[in-house]
Structure formats: C-alpha cells, structure tokens
SERO-4910 file (N, C-alpha, C, O; in steps of 0.05 Angstrom, whole numbers):
BEGIN
 pado doro    nc1    nc2    nc3   cac1   cac2   cac3    cc1    cc2    cc3    oc1    oc2    oc3
  Met    A    138     19   -428    123     42   -418    129     66   -436    152     71   -443
  Glu    A    109     80   -443    112    103   -461    127    126   -447    121    132   -424
  Lys    A    146    137   -461    162    158   -449    150    185   -456    142    190   -479
  His    A    148    203   -437    138    230   -441    161    250   -436    180    244   -421
  Gln    A    159    273   -448    178    294   -443    177    303   -414    155    305   -403
  Ser    A    200    308   -403    200    318   -375    194    348   -376    194    361   -397
  Ile    A    189    359   -352    184    388   -350    209    402   -360    207    424   -372
  Leu    A    233    391   -355    257    403   -364    258    407   -394    267    428   -404
  Glu    A    248    388   -409    247    389   -438    225    407   -448    228    421   -468
  Leu    A    202    407   -434    179    422   -442    182    452   -436    176    469   -453
  His    A    192    459   -413    194    486   -404    220    492   -390    221    491   -365
  Pro    A    241    498   -405    267    504   -392    265    528   -373    279    529   -353
  Gly    A    247    546   -379    243    569   -361    235    561   -333    241    575   -314
  Leu    A    220    539   -331    211    530   -305    234    521   -288    234    524   -263
  Val    A    255    510   -301    279    501   -287    292    525   -274    300    525   -251
  Trp    A    295    546   -290    308    571   -280    290    583   -258    300    594   -239
  Gly    A    264    582   -262    246    593   -242    249    578   -215    249    591   -194
  Phe    A    251    552   -216    255    536   -192    281    544   -179    283    549   -155
  Ala    A    303    544   -195    329    550   -184    331    578   -172    342    581   -150
  Ile    A    319    598   -186    320    625   -176    304    628   -150    312    641   -131
  Thr    A    281    614   -149    264    615   -125    279    604   -101    279    616    -79
  Val    A    292    581   -104    307    569    -82    330    587    -73    334    590    -49
  Val    A    345    598    -92    368    615    -85    358    640    -70    370    647    -50
  Ile    A    337    652    -80    327    677    -67    318    670    -38    323    685    -20
  Met    A    303    648    -35    293    640     -9    316    634     10    315    642     34
  Leu    A    337    621      1    360    615     18    375    641     25    384    644     48
  Leu    A    378    660      6    391    685     12    375    701     33    386    714     51
  Leu    A    348    701     29    331    715     49    333    702     76    334    716     97
  Asp    A    334    676     76    335    661    101    360    667    117    359    674    140
  Leu    A    383    665    103    409    669    116    417    698    119    427    707    139
  Gly    A    412    714     97    423    741     96    405    762    108    414    784    114
  Val    A    379    756    111    360    776    121    347    768    147    350    781    168
  Phe    A    333    745    147    317    737    170    335    724    192    328    724    215
  Asn    A    357    712    183    374    699    203    403    708    200    422    692    202
  Lys    A    407    734    195    434    745    191    450    741    217    474    736    216
  Lys    A    437    744    240    450    740    265    441    714    277    416    709    279
  Ser    A    459    697    286    452    671    298    434    675    323    441    691    340
  His    A    412    661    324    394    664    347    378    639    350    376    622    332
  Glu    A    366    636    374    349    613    379    322    617    365    309    637    369
  Val    A    315    597    348    290    600    332    266    593    350    265    572    362
  Ser    A    247    611    351    223    607    367    203    589    352    205    585    328
  Ser    A    184    579    367    163    562    355    147    578    335    139    567    315
  Lys    A    142    604    341    127    621    323    142    624    296    130    621    275
  Glu    A    168    630    298    184    633    274    185    607    258    183    608    233
  Ala    A    188    585    272    190    559    258    163    552    245    163    541    223
  Thr    A    141    560    258    115    555    246    111    571    220    101    560    200
  Ile    A    119    596    221    116    613    197    133    602    174    123    601    152
  Trp    A    158    595    179    175    584    158    165    557    148    167    551    124
  Ser    A    154    541    166    143    515    157    120    520    138    117    506    117
  Ile    A    102    539    145     80    545    127     89    556    100     79    549     79
  Val    A    110    573    101    121    585     76    132    563     58    125    562     34
  Trp    A    148    544     69    160    523     52    139    503     42    141    495     19
  Ile    A    121    496     59    100    477     50     82    490     29     75    478      9
  Ser    A     76    516     33     60    531     13     74    533    -14     62    529    -35
  Leu    A    100    539    -13    116    540    -38    116    513    -52    113    512    -77
  Ser    A    118    492    -36    118    465    -48     91    458    -61     91    447    -83
  Met    A     70    466    -48     43    460    -59     38    478    -84     25    468   -103
  Val    A     47    503    -83     44    520   -107     59    508   -131     49    507   -153
  Phe    A     83    498   -125     99    486   -147     85    461   -158     86    456   -182
  Ser    A     72    446   -141     58    422   -151     35    430   -168     28    416   -187
  Gly    A     23    454   -162      2    465   -180     13    473   -207      0    469   -227
  Val    A     38    483   -207     51    491   -232     57    466   -248     54    466   -273
  Val    A     65    444   -235     70    419   -248     44    409   -263     45    401   -286
  Tyr    A     22    411   -248     -4    403   -260    -10    421   -284    -18    411   -305
  Trp    A     -7    447   -281    -14    466   -302      2    461   -327     -8    461   -349
  Val    A     29    457   -324     47    452   -346     38    428   -362     36    429   -387
  Phe    A     34    406   -349     27    381   -363     -2    382   -373     -8    369   -394
  Asn    A    -19    396   -360    -47    398   -370    -47    413   -396    -62    407   -414
  Gln    A    -30    434   -398    -28    450   -423    -15    434   -445    -24    436   -468
  Ala    A      5    418   -438     20    404   -459      9    376   -466      9    369   -490
  Asp    A     -1    361   -447     -8    333   -452    -36    325   -443    -45    303   -447
  Gly    A    -51    344   -431    -78    337   -423    -81    330   -394    -62    328   -379
  His    A   -106    328   -386   -113    325   -357   -102    299   -345    -91    300   -323
  Ala    A   -104    277   -359    -96    251   -348    -67    251   -340    -60    243   -317
  Leu    A    -49    259   -358    -20    260   -351    -15    281   -330      3    277   -313
  Ala    A    -29    303   -331    -25    324   -311    -31    314   -283    -16    320   -264
  Val    A    -53    298   -280    -59    287   -254    -38    267   -245    -30    267   -222
  Glu    A    -28    251   -264     -7    231   -258     19    245   -248     30    237   -228
  Lys    A     27    266   -263     51    281   -255     47    296   -228     66    297   -212
  Phe    A     24    307   -225     18    321   -200     20    302   -176     32    309   -156
  Thr    A      8    278   -179      8    259   -156     36    247   -153     44    240   -131
  Gln    A     52    245   -175     79    236   -172     95    256   -155    109    248   -137
  Tyr    A     92    281   -161    105    302   -145     97    300   -116    113    301    -98
  Gln    A     70    299   -111     60    299    -84     70    274    -69     78    276    -46
  Ala    A     69    251    -82     77    226    -69    107    228    -62    115    221    -40
  Ala    A    124    237    -81    152    239    -77    158    259    -54    176    254    -38
  Tyr    A    144    281    -54    148    302    -34    141    291     -6    157    295     13
  Trp    A    118    278     -3    110    270     24    126    245     33    130    242     57
  Ile    A    135    229     15    153    207     22    179    218     33    189    209     54
  Glu    A    191    237     18    216    249     27    212    264     53    229    263     71
  Lys    A    189    278     56    183    293     80    181    274    104    192    280    125
  Ala    A    167    252    100    163    233    121    190    220    130    196    219    154
  Leu    A    205    211    110    231    199    117    251    219    128    268    212    145
  Ser    A    248    244    120    266    265    131    260    270    160    278    278    176
  Val    A    234    267    168    227    271    196    244    252    214    251    259    236
  Asp    A    250    228    203    267    210    218    294    222    223    308    216    243
  Asn    A    303    240    205    328    255    210    327    271    235    348    274    249
  Leu    A    304    281    242    301    299    265    310    285    291    322    297    308
  Phe    A    303    259    293    311    244    316    341    243    319    352    246    341
  Val    A    355    239    297    384    238    297    396    266    302    416    268    316
  Phe    A    384    286    289    394    314    293    394    321    323    412    333    333
  Ile    A    372    314    336    369    320    365    391    306    381    403    318    399
  Leu    A    397    281    373    418    266    387    446    278    382    462    280    400
  Val    A    450    287    356    476    298    349    481    324    364    502    329    376
  Phe    A    460    342    364    463    368    378    467    363    407    482    378    420
  Gly    A    454    344    419    457    338    447    484    327    453    497    334    473
  Phe    A    494    309    436    520    296    440    543    317    440    561    316    457
  Phe    A    541    337    421    562    357    419    556    382    436    571    401    436
  Lys    A    533    381    451    525    403    468    525    430    452    536    450    461
  Val    A    512    429    429    511    453    412    491    473    423    467    465    427
  Pro    A    499    497    429    480    517    439    456    521    419    460    519    395
  Lys    A    432    525    430    408    526    413    410    548    392    398    545    370
  Tyr    A    423    570    398    424    592    379    441    586    354    441    600    334
  Leu    A    456    563    356    473    555    333    460    533    316    471    526    295
  His    A    438    522    325    425    500    310    418    508    282    423    493    263
  His    A    407    532    278    398    540    252    421    542    232    419    533    209
  Lys    A    444    552    241    467    555    222    477    527    214    483    523    190
  Val    A    478    509    232    487    481    226    468    469    205    477    458    185
  Leu    A    442    471    210    423    459    192    423    473    165    418    460    144
  Phe    A    427    500    164    428    514    139    450    503    121    445    497     98
  Trp    A    474    500    132    496    490    116    493    460    109    503    450     89
  Gly    A    478    446    127    471    418    120    453    417     96    455    399     80
  Ile    A    435    437     94    417    438     71    432    443     45    426    432     24
  Ile    A    452    461     47    467    467     23    481    442     12    481    437    -12
  Gly    A    492    426     30    504    401     22    483    382     10    489    368     -9
  Ala    A    459    382     22    438    364     12    430    372    -17    424    354    -33
  Leu    A    429    398    -23    423    407    -50    441    395    -71    433    387    -92
  Ile    A    467    393    -63    487    383    -82    486    352    -84    484    341   -106
  Phe    A    486    339    -61    487    310    -61    461    298    -72    462    277    -86
  Arg    A    438    310    -66    413    299    -76    412    301   -107    402    283   -120
  Ala    A    423    323   -118    424    325   -147    441    303   -159    433    291   -179
  Ile    A    464    298   -147    481    276   -158    467    249   -156    467    234   -175
  Phe    A    455    243   -133    442    217   -129    419    213   -148    416    192   -160
  Ile    A    402    234   -151    377    231   -166    383    229   -196    374    210   -209
  Phe    A    399    248   -207    404    247   -236    421    224   -244    417    212   -265
  Ala    A    441    216   -227    457    193   -233    440    167   -230    443    149   -246
  Gly    A    422    167   -210    405    144   -206    386    139   -229    383    116   -238
  Val    A    373    160   -238    355    157   -261    370    147   -286    360    129   -300
  Gly    A    394    158   -291    410    149   -313    418    120   -311    417    105   -330
  Leu    A    425    111   -286    433     84   -282    410     65   -286    413     43   -297
  Ile    A    386     73   -276    362     56   -279    356     52   -309    349     30   -317
  Asn    A    358     73   -324    352     71   -353    371     53   -368    365     43   -389
  Leu    A    395     48   -356    415     31   -369    414      2   -360    429    -15   -371
  Thr    A    398     -4   -341    399    -31   -329    374    -48   -332    368    -65   -315
  Tyr    A    359    -43   -353    336    -61   -359    346    -86   -373    362    -85   -392
  Leu    A    337   -109   -364    343   -134   -377    326   -138   -401    304   -126   -403
  Pro    A    334   -154   -420    317   -160   -444    291   -172   -434    289   -185   -413
  Glu    A    270   -168   -450    243   -178   -443    244   -209   -440    257   -222   -456
  Met    A    232   -219   -419    231   -247   -414    203   -255   -404    188   -238   -396
  His    A    197   -281   -405    172   -291   -396    174   -304   -368    189   -323   -365
  Ile    A    160   -293   -348    160   -303   -321    131   -306   -312    115   -287   -315
  Phe    A    124   -330   -302     97   -335   -293     77   -330   -316     54   -322   -312
  Gly    A     86   -336   -340     69   -334   -363     65   -306   -374     48   -302   -392
  Glu    A     80   -287   -364     77   -259   -373    103   -249   -383    125   -255   -372
  Ala    A    102   -232   -404    126   -219   -415    132   -195   -398    116   -177   -395
  Val    A    156   -195   -385    163   -173   -368    191   -163   -374    208   -178   -385
  Lys    A    196   -138   -366    223   -126   -368    232   -119   -340    222   -100   -328
  Ile    A    251   -134   -329    261   -129   -302    284   -110   -302    302   -113   -319
  Asn    A    284    -92   -283    307    -73   -280    324    -82   -256    314    -85   -234
  Ile    A    349    -86   -262    368    -96   -241    369    -77   -217    367    -86   -194
  Val    A    374    -51   -223    377    -32   -201    351    -29   -185    352    -28   -160
  Met    A    328    -27   -198    303    -25   -184    297    -49   -167    286    -47   -145
  Thr    A    304    -73   -177    301    -97   -161    318    -97   -136    309   -104   -114
  Leu    A    343    -88   -139    361    -87   -116    352    -66    -96    353    -70    -72
  Phe    A    343    -43   -107    332    -22    -89    308    -33    -74    305    -28    -50
  Gly    A    290    -47    -88    266    -58    -75    273    -77    -52    262    -75    -31
  Leu    A    292    -95    -57    301   -114    -37    313    -99    -13    308   -105     10
  Phe    A    329    -78    -19    342    -63      2    321    -48     19    324    -47     43
  Leu    A    301    -36      6    281    -21     21    264    -39     39    257    -32     61
  Val    A    257    -63     29    243    -82     46    260    -90     70    250    -90     92
  Tyr    A    285    -95     65    304   -101     87    306    -78    106    305    -81    131
  Ala    A    309    -53     95    312    -29    112    287    -25    129    289    -17    152
  Gly    A    263    -30    117    238    -27    132    236    -46    155    229    -39    177
  Ile    A    243    -71    150    242    -92    171    262    -86    192    256    -88    216
  Lys    A    286    -78    184    307    -72    204    301    -48    221    305    -48    245
  Ser    A    290    -27    208    284     -3    223    261     -7    243    259      8    262
  Trp    A    244    -26    237    222    -32    256    232    -40    283    220    -33    304
  Gly    A    254    -55    283    264    -65    309    289    -51    319    300    -59    340
  Asp    A    297    -29    306    321    -15    314    318     -1    341    336      1    357
  Gly    A    294     10    345    288     24    370    306     48    374    308     65    357
  Asp    A    320     48    397    337     71    404    367     65    401    383     73    417
  Asp    A    374     49    380    402     41    376    421     65    374    444     63    381
  Asp    A    410     88    363    427    111    359    433    126    384    451    143    385
  Asp    A    419    120    406    422    136    430    450    136    441    460    156    452
  Asp    A    464    113    439    490    110    451    513    113    431    536    106    437
  Glu    A    507    122    407    527    124    386    547    147    392    540    168    403
  Asp    A    573    141    386    593    161    390    596    177    364    610    169    345
  Tyr    A    582    200    362    582    216    338    608    230    332    613    239    310
  Ser    A    626    231    352    652    243    347    670    225    331    692    233    323
  Asn    A    661    201    326    678    181    311    665    173    285    673    153    273
  Thr    A    644    188    276    631    181    251    649    191    228    668    206    232
  Ala    A    642    182    204    658    189    180    659    220    176    681    230    169
  Gly    A    637    233    181    637    263    177    656    276    196    670    295    189
  Ala    A    656    268    221    674    279    241    703    273    235    720    290    237
  Arg    A    708    248    227    736    241    221    746    256    197    770    263    195
  Leu    A    729    262    177    737    277    154    747    305    161    768    314    152
  Ile    A    731    318    178    739    345    187    765    344    203    783    361    198
  Lys    A    768    325    220    792    322    237    816    315    221    839    319    229
  Ser    A    812    303    197    835    295    180    847    320    167    870    319    158
  Phe    A    832    342    164    842    366    151    850    387    171    869    402    166
  Trp    A    837    388    194    843    410    213    844    398    242    831    379    248
  Lys    A    860    411    258    859    406    286    835    420    298    829    443    290
  Val    A    821    407    316    796    418    326    799    428    354    811    415    371
  Ser    A    790    453    359    791    465    385    772    451    405    754    437    396
  Asp    A    776    455    430    759    442    450    733    456    454    713    444    462
  Asn    A    732    482    448    709    498    454    698    513    430    712    517    410
  Tyr    A    672    520    431    660    536    410    670    564    411    678    574    432
  Asp    A    670    578    388    677    606    387    654    621    373    656    629    350
  Gly    A    632    625    388    608    637    377    598    620    354    596    595    356
  Asp    A    591    633    331    581    618    308    603    614    287    597    609    264
  Lys    A    628    615    295    650    612    276    657    583    272    655    566    290
  Phe    A    665    577    247    674    550    240    704    547    245    714    524    249
  Phe    A    718    569    246    747    568    251    754    589    272    741    609    275
  Thr    A    776    583    287    785    601    308    815    601    309    828    583    298
  Ile    A    826    621    321    856    622    324    863    618    354    853    632    371
  Gln    A    879    598    359    888    592    386    918    590    386    930    573    372
  Asn    A    931    607    402    961    606    404    974    609    376    994    597    370
  Gly    A    961    627    359    971    632    333    966    610    312    975    611    290
  Ile    A    951    590    320    945    567    302    915    568    294    898    570    311
  Lys    A    910    566    268    883    565    258    871    537    263    883    517    254
  Met    A    849    536    277    837    510    283    807    510    276    794    531    277
  Ala    A    796    487    270    767    484    266    754    484    293    766    473    312
  Thr    A    730    494    295    715    493    320    697    468    319    693    457    298
  Pro    A    687    460    342    669    437    343    644    441    325    632    421    317
  Leu    A    637    466    319    614    472    302    618    461    274    599    450    262
  Leu    A    643    462    264    648    451    237    646    421    238    637    409    218
  Val    A    654    409    260    652    380    262    623    371    262    616    351    250
  Val    A    606    387    275    577    381    276    565    382    248    549    366    240
  Val    A    574    403    232    564    405    205    573    380    189    557    370    173
  Gly    A    597    371    192    607    347    179    590    323    186    584    306    169
  Val    A    583    320    212    567    298    221    539    299    209    528    279    200
  Ile    A    527    323    208    500    327    197    500    320    167    482    307    157
  Glu    A    521    330    153    523    324    124    525    294    119    511    283    102
  Phe    A    542    280    134    545    251    131    519    237    138    512    217    125
  Thr    A    505    246    159    480    234    166    459    237    144    444    218    139
  Asp    A    459    260    131    440    264    109    446    245     86    427    235     73
  Val    A    471    241     80    479    222     59    469    194     65    459    180     48
  Leu    A    472    186     90    462    160     99    432    157     96    422    137     86
  Phe    A    417    178    103    388    177    101    380    178     72    359    167     65
  Ala    A    396    190     55    389    191     26    390    163     14    377    158     -6
  Val    A    406    145     26    408    118     16    380    104     18    374     87      1
  Asp    A    364    112     38    337    102     40    317    118     23    302    106      8
  Ser    A    318    144     25    297    161     13    299    163    -17    279    164    -31
  Ile    A    324    165    -28    326    168    -57    316    143    -72    301    146    -91
  Pro    A    325    119    -65    313     95    -78    282     94    -75    269     85    -93
  Ala    A    272    104    -53    243    103    -48    228    120    -69    207    111    -79
  Ile    A    238    144    -75    224    161    -94    227    151   -123    212    159   -140
  Phe    A    248    134   -128    250    123   -155    227    105   -162    221    100   -185
  Ala    A    213     95   -141    189     79   -146    165     95   -154    145     85   -163
  Ile    A    167    122   -151    145    140   -157    146    150   -185    125    152   -199
  Ser    A    169    158   -195    171    171   -221    199    167   -233    218    162   -218
  Asp    A    201    169   -259    227    168   -273    235    195   -284    254    197   -299
  Asp    A    221    216   -275    227    243   -284    245    256   -264    236    263   -242
  Pro    A    271    260   -270    290    270   -250    283    298   -240    289    305   -217
  Phe    A    270    314   -257    264    342   -248    242    341   -227    243    356   -208
  Ile    A    221    325   -231    200    323   -211    212    311   -185    205    321   -164
  Leu    A    229    291   -188    241    279   -164    258    299   -149    257    300   -124
  Tyr    A    274    314   -164    293    333   -151    278    356   -137    283    363   -115
  Thr    A    259    368   -152    244    391   -141    228    383   -116    228    397    -96
  Ser    A    215    360   -117    199    351    -94    217    345    -71    211    351    -48
  Asn    A    240    333    -77    260    326    -56    271    350    -43    273    351    -18
  Ile    A    279    370    -59    291    394    -48    271    411    -32    279    421    -11
  Phe    A    247    413    -41    227    428    -26    222    415      1    218    428     21
  Ala    A    222    388      1    219    374     27    242    378     45    238    382     70
  Ile    A    266    378     34    290    382     50    292    411     61    300    415     84
  Leu    A    285    430     44    287    458     51    269    465     75    275    482     92
  Gly    A    246    451     77    228    456     99    235    440    124    222    442    145
  Leu    A    257    424    123    264    407    145    274    423    169    269    416    192
  Arg    A    289    445    163    301    460    186    279    472    203    279    469    228
  Ser    A    259    485    190    238    497    206    221    476    220    212    480    242
  Leu    A    218    453    207    203    431    219    218    421    244    206    413    263
  Tyr    A    245    421    242    261    412    265    255    430    290    250    419    311
  Phe    A    255    456    286    251    474    308    222    472    318    216    477    342
  Leu    A    204    466    300    176    464    307    170    439    324    154    439    342
  Leu    A    184    417    316    177    392    329    197    383    351    192    364    366
  Ala    A    220    397    353    241    388    372    230    385    400    237    367    415
  Asn    A    212    404    408    201    403    435    178    384    438    168    379    460
  Phe    A    168    373    415    145    355    416    151    328    403    132    313    397
  Ile    A    176    322    400    184    297    386    174    273    401    170    251    389
  His    A    170    276    428    160    253    444    131    246    436    122    224    443
  Met    A    117    264    422     90    259    414     88    241    389     67    234    380
  Phe    A    112    235    377    112    220    352    127    194    355    143    186    338
  Ser    A    123    181    378    138    156    385    132    133    366    149    116    362
  Lys    A    109    133    353    101    111    335    109    117    306    106    100    288
  Leu    A    119    141    301    125    149    273    147    130    260    144    123    237
  Pro    A    168    123    275    188    105    263    175     79    252    185     68    232
  Tyr    A    154     69    266    141     45    256    126     50    230    126     33    212
  Gly    A    114     74    229    101     81    204    120     84    181    115     76    158
  Leu    A    144     95    186    164     98    166    175     71    157    181     67    134
  Ala    A    176     52    176    185     25    169    165     12    149    173     -1    130
  Ile    A    139     16    155    118      6    137    120     18    109    117      5     89
  Ile    A    125     45    109    127     59     83    151     49     67    148     44     43
  Leu    A    174     45     80    197     35     65    192      7     54    198      2     31
  Ser    A    179    -10     70    173    -37     61    153    -37     38    156    -52     19
  Phe    A    133    -20     40    112    -18     19    125     -9     -8    120    -21    -29
  Ile    A    143     11     -6    155     21    -31    174      0    -42    176     -3    -67
  Gly    A    188    -15    -25    205    -37    -34    189    -58    -49    197    -68    -70
  Val    A    166    -66    -37    148    -85    -50    138    -74    -77    136    -89    -97
  Lys    A    131    -49    -77    122    -36   -102    143    -39   -124    136    -44   -147
  Met    A    168    -34   -117    189    -37   -137    192    -66   -147    196    -71   -171
  Leu    A    190    -85   -129    194   -113   -136    171   -124   -154    177   -140   -172
  Ile    A    147   -114   -150    124   -125   -166    119   -108   -190    101   -114   -206
  Ala    A    134    -85   -194    129    -67   -216    128    -80   -243    112    -72   -260
  Pro    A    146   -100   -249    145   -112   -276    118   -126   -281    111   -130   -305
  Trp    A    104   -135   -260     79   -149   -264     54   -131   -258     34   -134   -271
  Tyr    A     57   -114   -238     34    -98   -230     43    -70   -222     61    -67   -205
  His    A     31    -50   -234     39    -22   -229     19    -10   -209     -5     -8   -214
  Ile    A     30     -1   -186     14     13   -166     16     43   -173     37     55   -172
  Ser    A     -7     55   -180     -7     83   -190      2    103   -168      1     97   -144
  Ser    A     10    126   -177     19    147   -158     -3    156   -139      2    159   -115
  Pro    A    -28    159   -149    -49    167   -130    -53    146   -108    -58    153    -85
  Val    A    -51    120   -115    -54     99    -95    -31    100    -75    -35     98    -51
  Ser    A     -7    103    -86     17    105    -69     15    128    -50     21    126    -26
  Leu    A      6    151    -60      3    175    -44    -17    170    -21    -13    179      1
  Gly    A    -40    157    -28    -60    151     -8    -50    132     14    -55    137     38
  Ile    A    -34    112      6    -23     93     26     -3    107     44     -4    104     68
  Val    A     15    122     32     36    136     48     23    156     67     29    157     90
  Gly    A      4    172     57    -10    191     74    -26    178     96    -26    187    119
  Gly    A    -39    156     89    -54    141    110    -37    130    132    -44    132    155
  Val    A    -14    118    124      4    107    144     15    129    163     16    125    187
  Leu    A     22    152    151     32    174    167     11    184    187     17    188    211
  Val    A    -13    188    177    -35    198    195    -41    178    217    -43    186    241
  Ile    A    -42    153    211    -48    133    231    -26    131    252    -31    129    276
  Ser    A      0    132    243     22    130    262     22    155    281     29    152    304
  Val    A     15    178    271     15    202    288     -8    200    307     -5    206    331
  Ile    A    -32    191    298    -55    188    316    -49    168    338    -55    173    361
  Leu    A    -37    145    331    -30    125    351     -9    136    370    -10    129    394
  Ser    A     10    153    361     30    165    378     16    182    399     24    182    423
  Ile    A     -4    197    391    -18    215    410    -36    199    429    -38    205    453
  Met    A    -49    178    418    -67    161    435    -51    144    454    -60    140    477
  Phe    A    -28    134    445    -12    115    462     16    126    464     34    114    452
  Pro    A     21    148    479     48    159    481     67    140    495     59    124    511
  Asp    A     93    143    488    113    128    500    116    137    530    123    160    535
  Lys    A    111    119    548    110    126    577    137    136    587    138    155    603
  Glu    A    158    124    578    185    132    587    192    160    577    203    176    592
  Glu    A    185    165    552    191    192    541    174    213    554    183    235    559
  Glu    A    149    206    560    131    224    574    142    231    601    141    254    611
  Lys    A    153    210    615    164    214    641    188    233    640    191    251    657
  Glu    A    206    228    620    229    245    617    221    274    611    234    293    621
  Lys    A    200    277    595    191    304    588    181    319    613    186    343    617
  Val    A    166    304    630    156    316    655    179    324    673    178    346    686
  Glu    A    199    307    675    222    312    692    238    337    684    249    351    700
  Glu    A    238    342    657    252    365    646    238    391    655    247    413    648
***
C-alpha cells in the first residue's frame, strides 16, 4: 500500500493548533464554566455536546482542506472519511462507557454535583493513555508485517497484530452480545483502579465536598471521590482495549486516529449528562455495538485480500447505530421502562 505523509508531516502547525484548542477548551471548561462543582443541567449538557461535536466536525473539514491542498480531492475524501469513521466508532463505543459510569456513580453513591469533576479528571487520563496506545500501536503494526506469501492463489502481506486484533474484536462482539447486565452486580470497590488508590492512601468513609484528600484526626486520607476517579480511569483503559484496535482498521495515520479519538472522548462528559436520564431509551444500543465490533474485526481479518473503504465503513457503522437507536425507541426494554416509571 502506498504511504502518504501524515498531517503531522505536512503541517506541524496543525498539530499545535489541535493541542492549543484542546488545552484552551479544557481550561475554559474547568476554570471558567465549571469552576465551582455543580449539578450539570440538560440544557448545559446539550450546549457542550453541540460545542464538542461542532469542533470535531470543523476539524474534519480542516483535515479535508489540508489533504485537498497537498494531494488532491481523492485522498482528501479518503482522509476525511477516515477521520469521520474513527470519530463515530469511538463515539459509539464510548457511549457503552456511559452504562458503566452510571453503575459506578450509583455504587459509590457519588452526589450528582461531583459527577462532572470525576469525569473531567477521567478525560485527562484518557488524553494520556490514548496517546500511548495509539502511537505505540501504529508503530507495532508497522513492525509486524509478515513477508509476502501466496494464499488462495493471491499474493498477500498479513500483519500479525492486525490479525490478532481482528480475532479479538470478533470475539468481543460475540461476547458483548450476550453479556446483558453482567456489570450490574460488580463490586467496583475491588477493581484494579480502586485497589491502586487504596495501596497508596487510607480512604475515608465519607466525601468531603469536592476534595480528593481530607484530614481526619490529623491524618491525611484520600476521599472516596479519588477512588471513583481511579475506577473511572481503569474502566476507560479497559474500554480502550476494544475501541483502539477498532480504529486501527480505519487508518494508519496516528494523528488522524488520535485527534478523532480525543474529540470523541472530550464530548463524552456532556453526552453523559445529556443521556443519563434517558439511557433506558437506548436498550438495543449494546447489540448495535456488538455488531460494529464484529464487523470491524472481520474487516481486519479480510484486509489482506479485500479492502473495505472508509466511506463504506462509515456508512455501515452509522447505519447500525441509527437502526439500533430506532429499535430501542420502537421496542423499549419493559423492565427498564417500569423502573423509570417507579422512579
């Protein structure tokens, strides 16, 4: 496959532009609009969701413009759709995080006005871990191509890592289809993230406002809020095991993968507050995500013989998401609807 220069190589200024934009938005988010911990309203969540999605779409336009200027329309369309496909795949799989976030906050009885702070610091961790996973993953993939061989009468170059990722995603898709509500009864106080915090600090029994540390009887202790952040961080790492391999099937440009991934993650907090009260309306979404994971896994496995283009991948992913949401609305989960009415 012919290699093209990445956006990083073509326009270093764009890298700084992306980084500065993200830093400014995070500073505005934490230091201006959410300086004081408060319960995020549906209106505020809607505004921030629109802001983050708009920024993501504007950046995809910049991706198109950069490649159109440098390499022509055909490559510009390919890169644009790569970004869009990677963004919406990550966005869709991240929505699955929301189900777990709701369970985590409920398990630790986190007051609603503290949810935003927990998710904010969870995002900071995601910025770091996603960079490590994506750039290391692309480098590893480039190093693990087998010599060209003839299979089924065709000369192909198989990549060991991509093949393993493909098998894993097919397995993950099939497994997640039947998982149902397995997470409902999980003891989140005993997860790796919680144990890590408890290994460094003694944890107090009660929250102390929005503080991560408190003083009790002259002893500095971590509050349960810090434990929740640890659990959220660990949960994101686990979900990245699914989502990061999935976007490797879309593009080999680490900058496109990282920017699309981060924009999707940055909008996850506002999406959480927007959908938390309506999550029962998306009961069929996990099945759609299972299909998406399996499709991407199959795409990876057949890549040496047949390339499914980014526009086609984007269409399939978008179609599955739309259909799963429509089916959720048409055929709501009766038990969840009953629980919602009782509340």
